[in-house]
C-alpha positions as CSV (number, residue, x, y, z in Angstrom):
1,M,41.5,-2.9,-0.8
2,A,41.3,0.8,-1.5
3,Y,38.1,0.4,-3.5
4,F,36.5,-1.5,-0.6
5,A,37.5,1.3,1.9
6,A,36.2,4.0,-0.4
7,T,32.9,2.2,-1.0
8,F,32.5,1.6,2.7
9,V,33.1,5.2,3.5
10,I,30.6,6.4,0.8
11,F,27.9,4.0,2.1
12,A,28.5,5.0,5.7
13,L,28.2,8.7,4.7
14,V,24.9,8.1,2.8
15,I,23.5,6.1,5.8
16,A,24.6,8.8,8.2
17,G,23.0,11.5,6.1
18,M,19.7,9.7,5.8
19,S,19.8,9.0,9.6
20,I,20.4,12.7,10.4
21,G,17.6,13.7,8.0
22,Y,15.2,11.3,9.7
23,I,16.1,12.5,13.2
24,V,15.9,16.2,12.3
25,Q,12.5,16.0,10.5
26,K,10.9,13.7,13.1
27,K,8.9,12.0,10.4
28,S,7.9,8.4,10.1
29,I,9.5,6.4,7.3
30,T,6.9,6.0,4.5
31,G,6.9,4.5,1.1
32,S,6.5,6.6,-2.1
33,C,3.5,4.6,-3.2
34,G,1.2,5.2,-0.2
35,G,1.7,1.8,1.4
36,I,-1.2,0.2,3.3
37,S,-3.6,3.1,2.8
38,N,-3.6,2.5,-1.0
39,L,-4.8,-1.1,-0.2
40,G,-7.9,0.2,1.6
41,M,-6.6,-0.9,5.0
42,D,-6.6,1.4,8.1
43,K,-4.0,-0.5,10.0
44,A,-1.3,-3.1,9.4
45,C,-3.0,-5.9,11.4
46,D,-6.3,-7.5,10.7
47,C,-7.5,-7.6,14.3
48,P,-10.9,-6.1,14.9
49,D,-9.8,-4.0,17.9
50,P,-6.6,-2.0,18.2
51,C,-4.2,-3.0,21.0
52,D,-4.0,-1.0,24.3
53,K,-0.9,0.8,23.2
54,R,-2.6,1.9,20.0
55,K,-5.8,2.9,21.8
56,A,-3.7,5.1,24.2
57,K,-2.0,6.7,21.3
58,M,-5.3,7.4,19.5
59,A,-6.8,8.9,22.6
60,K,-3.7,11.1,23.1
61,E,-3.9,12.3,19.5
62,E,-7.7,13.0,19.8
63,A,-7.2,14.9,23.0
64,K,-4.5,17.0,21.4
65,Q,-6.7,17.7,18.3
66,Q,-9.6,18.7,20.6
67,M,-7.4,21.0,22.6
68,L,-6.1,22.7,19.4
69,N,-9.7,23.1,18.1
70,E,-10.9,24.6,21.4
71,N,-8.0,27.0,21.7
72,R,-8.1,28.1,18.0
73,I,-7.7,31.9,17.6
74,I,-9.0,32.2,14.1
């Protein structure tokens, strides 16, 4: 039973450490091989048009990039 408890504690610490690292860095989880972009796909689904939520996100990112470009100092 001691081995089970020790193993459980070690796994819990590893998972907690990875969770804290993910939260602190605010990065999306990605694979080491490049994932979908290496397959030549732009998005995960094969639909011709992105959904409304994706369109809103893309518009927000574009507006942010445009604002950064307009207010660039250098």
